[in-house]
N, C-alpha and C positions, 0 to 999 in steps of 0.2 A: 564624497571623500571628506574625512575629518581633518580640519585645519587646527593644529594645536595652538597656534598663535591668535586665533580668532576668539573673541569673547563668546562663551558658550551659552546657548539658550537652555531653558529647562528641557531636559531630555527624557523621553520615554523609550525604553529599550524592550523590544518584544523578542523572546527567544522561541523559535519554531515557526516553520512555514507551512504547517498543516492547517486544518480547519480552524482550530482555536486561535493560532497566531494570526492567520490572514484575516479572519473575521474581526478580531480585536483591532487590527490595523485599519481595516476599512471603516469600522465604527469610529475610531479615534480620529481618523483622517477627516471624516465628515463633521464630527463634533467640534474639532479644533480648526476647521477650515479657515476661519477668520482670525485665529490667534497666532500672531507672528512670533510670539515669545516662546513657543514650544516647538521642538523638533522630535520626530519619531524615527526610530531605527528598528529594522527587523533583521534578525540573524537567522539564516536558513542554510541547511546543507545543500539545497538546490536553488537554482534561480527561477524555478517554476513552481506553481501550485498544482498538486496532483489530486485529481478527484478519485480517491481510492475506492469508493463503492463500485466503480466500473472496471476495476482491474481484471476481474474475471472475463470481461468482454474482450480485453486485449489478449488474454491468454487463449481465448477461443477464436481469435481473429474476426470477431463480430464488429470491432471498432478499430480505427487507426489510432496510433498513439497521440496524434495531435488533437483528437477529440476529447481527451481527458487531461490535458496539460494546458496551463495558462501562464505566460511569463509574469513573474511577480512585479516587474517594473512597469508592465502594462496595466496590471490590476491596481497598483499602488503608486499613483503619480506623484504624491507628495511625501512619500516615505522613503527614507534612505535604506536600500537593501544591501546587506552585507552577506555574501556567500561564504560560509565557513563552518567549522566545528566549534562547539562550545566546550572549552576545556576546564574552565573553573568559574565559579560564581563567588565573588568576594563580597559577602553581604555587609560586613562591618564597614568596608571602605566604599561600598556602592560601586563596584567595578566588575566587569565581565572580561574574562580572557578568552579570546578565540584564536584559532589558527586558520589561515587562508592560503589558497593557491597551491601550486604543485610543490612548492618548497616549505609548506606549512609555516608560513610567516606568522609570527605571533603578534597579536594586536590587543591592546587594552581599551575597553570602552567604558567610560564613566557614565553613570545614569543617576537620575533623580527618582524615577519610578521604573520598576521592573515587572514585566509580564512573562511568566514562565509557562510556555505552551509547547513543550518538547515532545508531546505525543506519548505513545505507549509502545511496548514491545510485546511480541507474541508470547502468550502463556502456554507452555506445553504440558503443564500440570504434572511434571516429573514422569511422564509416560516413557518407559524405556525405548530408546531408539528414535523417538519422534523428532527431537531437536536435531539429531545428526542426519536423519534421512529425509525428513519432510521439506517441502518447499513452502514457506509462508507466503501470504499474499499481502505484503505491506508496501511494495515498491514496484516501479516499472521493471526493474531487473528481475524481480520475482516472477512477474507475469510472463515476461519474455522467456525466462528460464523454464517455466512450466510448459509453455507451448513447445519449445525446442525439445524438451524431454519427452513429451507425448509423441511427437513426430519421430524421434529417435527410436522409441519403443515400437512404433508401427513399422518402421523400416527394418528393424532387426527381426521382429516377429514374422514379417512377410517371407523371410528366407530361413526361418528356424525350423529344423526338422524334428527336434525333440519336443514332444507335445507338452511336457511339464514345463520346460523353459518358455515355450510359446505362451502357455497359460499365465505364467508369471509376468511376462512382458505385457500381456493384454489385460492385466488386472490393475485397475486404478482406484485408489482409496483416498477419500476426503475425510479428514477428521474434524468433527464439529458440526452440529445441526442447527446453528444459529443462522442469521441472515447471510453472512459471508459464505459459510459452508454450503448452504442450500443453493445459493446462486452459483457458486463455483462448480458444484457437482452437476448442476443442470447444464451449465455452459460446456463443461468438459465432456459430458455425455453426448450432447448434440455434436460437438466438434469431432469427436472420435468417430461417431457413427456416420457423419457426413463425409469423413475422409476415407472410409472403408472401400468405396467403389474404385479408388485409385490403387488399391493393393489387392491384386487378383488372387492371392493365396489366403486371404483372410475373409472371414464371414462374421455376421453379427452374433452368431451362436458362440463364437470364441471370446467375445468381450465380456468382461466382468467389471462393472462400475459400482463401487460400494461407498455408501455414506455411513460413517460411524458416529454415533451420538450416545452420550452417557445417560440420557433420560429416556423415558418411555415414549415421548412424542417429540418430534423435531419442531423447531420454531416455537419454543415455549412462550416467547414474547407475545405471540398472537393468540394464545389460548389453545386448548386441546382440540376443539372442533376444526379450526383452520389448519392446525398442525397435522392432524390425521388426514385431512383432505389433501394437503401437500404431499404427504407420504404416499398416498394412493396415486396421485398424479405422477410422481417420480417413479414409482414402481411400474406404472403403465408404460413409462418411457424407457424401461429397461434398467433402472437403477436398483 
């Protein structure tokens, strides 16, 4: 807790509780372990660090939520963690305004050094309908929502008599052929096919799992050869 009457140490404020912010805090915590004249604050929307590369495994029920979250206060023993939203950064006065709690209590935090690691937002590339209809994979809520939506589609399709409606319900599309998209479509495909035996009116021939990518080969980061091999593997698994 910040005591306004106590003489302030040199303060480093880190904005963001993702990879950039947390690893900056860990590094500074070690670097300044014996320096008593410096204090470190980290502002995050959540009180936990989320390992986002494994979100697709939460969506596919391959992992429990506790496997990919770690409490920030457990990770950062010597860092003051503030859970809240960053509303304003006042650079001339070296001050950050955040809102905290259910009542959005406003709080000003002065700093000597500021690290901005607020992460990124999903780029939908202005593709019509994508931002409104798609489920991004950026948070725990996204992963849980995707899993719930998949199961809801299976439930409805199991008793849908109209073949066109059933086909629509059983068509799953992942946009983006990078690492996240490929991992997500693979996990989604396995999850849906493993669930089919519990739905007596559905069969594998009714499923359609699609990966949409703008380039000629998926996983361009790995080169054409590995990208084409991955495409072949996914196709063999029904994608």
